[in-house]
N, C-alpha and C positions, 0 to 999 in steps of 0.2 A: 555621441555615436558617429562622429564625423568620419571615423575610419572605415565604417561599413561599406560606403560606396567605393572607396579605394580597394577594399578587400574584394568586392565583387568584380571590379575591373581586372584585378590580378588573376582571379579565378577564370574569367572569360578568356584572357590572353593565354593562360596556361592550357586551358581546354582546347582552344583553337589550334595551338601549336602541336599538342599531343595527338589530336585527331588527324592533323595533316600528316604527321610522321607515320602514324599507324596505317592510314589509308594508302600512303605511298609505298610503304614496306610490303603490305599485303598485295598491292597491285604488282609490285616487282616480282614477288614470289609466286603469284598465281600462275598456274599452268596455262600456256597459250596453245593454239592449235599446233599439233605436232610434238608438243613437249612429252606426251605420254610415251612416245617411242623414240625420242631424240637421242637417248643414250644407248638404245638397243642396237648393238653391233656397230656403233659409230666409232670412228677413230679421229683423233685430232692430229693435225700437222703441228710441227713445232711453232709455226707462226700463230696458229689458232690457239695453242696452249698458252703462248706468251700473251696474247691479247686477253684471254680469259683470266689470267693470273695478274696481269699488270697493266693492261690497256695499251694504247698506241705507243707510249714511250717504251714499253717492254718489247714490243714488236721491233721498234727501231733499234734497241740495244742488241737484240738477237741478230738482226740483219748485219749490224756493224761487226759483231764478233764473228759471225759466219764468214763475212768477206775477209776479215783479218786472218782467220785460220786458213782460208783458201788462198792467201797471199794476193788478193786483189785490192787489199786496203791495208794500210799500216796504222795501227792505233798506238801512239807513243804515250809513255807514262807522263809526259808533260801535258797531255790533254789535247793533242792535235791529231786529226785524221788526215792521212795523205793517200790519195788514189795511186795505186801501183799499176793496175790493169783495168782501165776504163772499158775496154772492149769486151773483157770477159764477163761484164755485168749486163751485157745487152739483152739477154733473154729473160731477165727477171725484173718485174715491175718494181719491187721493193728495192732491189739493188740499183736500178736506174734512178730511183728517187734519191738514194744516198749520194750517188755521183752528181746528180743535179743540185742537191743541197750543198755539196762541197764547192761546186762552182768551177769555172774554167781555170782558176789558179791551181786547182788540184790539191789544195790544202786548206783546212779550216779547223777552228777549235771544235772539239766534240760537243761541248755544251751549246754551241750555236747551230750545230747540225741536227741535233736530236729533235727539237720542236718543229723544225721545218719538215723533216721526214714524217713525224707523227701526224702532221696535218695533211699529208699527201693523200691523193685519191686511192693509191694502192693499199694504204692502211685502212681507209674507210671501206674498201671492198672486202677486207677481211672481217670487219665489224658487221657489215650487211649480211655476209654469208652466214656468220654465226647467229645473228639475230633471226635470220630466216629459218635456221635449223632449230631455233628455240634454246640455244645454248648460251646466249649473251643477253644481258638486260639492255633494252633500247635506251638511246640517249635521253628520251623523254622521261623514262623511269628514274634514271640517275639524277636528272635535274629535279624531279619531284621530291626525291629523298633529301637531296642537298638543300632545297628550299625549305622543306619541313624542318630540318635540323636547325637552320637559321632562324625560323619562326619560333621554335622552342627556346633557343638561346635568347632571343629578344624578349620572350615572355618571362623567362627566368630573371633576366636583368630588370625588367619592369617590376616584377614582384619584389625584388630586393629593394628597389628604390621606393616603391609605394609602402612596403613594410617599414622601412626606416623612417619615412616621413610620418606614417601613422603613429609609430612609437613616440615620436617627438611631439605630436599634436595632442596626445591624450595624457591625462594625469598619471603619475607614477604607479598608482594602484591598479590601473587598467593595462599596463604595458605587457604583463605576462599573458593576459588573454589575447591581446593584439598579436604578439609574437607567435603564440600557439596557433592562432587562426591563419596567419600568413605562412606558417610552416607547411600547411597542407598544399597550396598550389606550388610552392617552391619544391616540395618533395616530389610532387607529381611531375613537374617539369624536369627535375634532375634525373629521375628514373627514366623518363621518356628520352631524355638526351643520351643517356647511357645506352639504351636499347637502340636508338637511331644510329649512334656511332658504331656499335658492334655490328649492326646489320649492314651498315654502309661499307665497312672495311673489314675483311675483303669480300663478304658474302654477296651483297647486291651491287657492289661498285661496278663490276664488269660481268661476272658470270651468273647465269640463272641457276636454279637448283640442279637442273640436268647437266649444265656445264660444270658445276662443282663436283658432281659425281664422276664425270670423266676426268677432271683434274686430279681427283684423289686417287685414281687408278694408275696414274703415271709413275714410273720409276725414275727417280732423279739421279741415278748413278752415272748416266751420260752427262758430260759437262754442258752440252748445249741444252739438254732437257732441264738440268739444274738451273741454268741461266733463265730459261723460259718460265719456270715455275717459281723461282726464288729471287730472280733479279741479279744485278751485278755483284751483289754480296757473295754470290757463289763462285765468282771468278778468282783467278790467281791475282796476287797483289798488284802486279804491274798493270794488268788490264783494269783492275778496279781504279787504280790511279788515273788511267786514261779517261774514265768516265767522270771522275770527280773533277779533275783539272783544277781550274780556278773558279768553277761554278758553285756559288753558295746557295743557289735557289733550289737545288735538288740533291738530296742525299739518297743513294740507292738503298 
């Protein structure tokens, strides 16, 4: 019965991971002060809708395209952003962040601009405003869910390793029993991993339940609203190419 201690270890690892994901998911979905009326009569700006649907990078994409359509910025299909009118962006913090990220040369690859703008204080201000209104999940909640999913993955892999080792250590006549026993923690971890993945994307990744209700009420017939809610995939081919450029780390 040497496999029994290994089986108990696999069960404990699976249980800890599942408990962490469930706790984090429930905490992210739990109403906070103000959530009860957060969506009552509330309206979202395009930047707020972009954050709730896709986070800081989506806000950056919306700002870049808005500046492009206003002819303050040129987004080339080659993946380069060129400042056309730096002075016209002076009254908007997000647009100032874009101009600052492009730098004094006035030209920079879009994939290099996006993460710089996404980390700017102006984008964090959008997040803080939405969190304060109960429409966005705080960063701590997102980290908890991500950490929980990683814990479940580790428990699942540990269960596989321990199950395989146990099957090799026991006589052939006992292998069916061993494999059946280890299928329990593996099944639990697998189901919890699926739940955590679906909860994380897109539900609790950025928007709270109240934020999701507001997003679902938006009409995406306007091109900028479609970009805010669906991402660069909603853009015309030439602009989509500008966001892809030569960046293999992000696919809109």
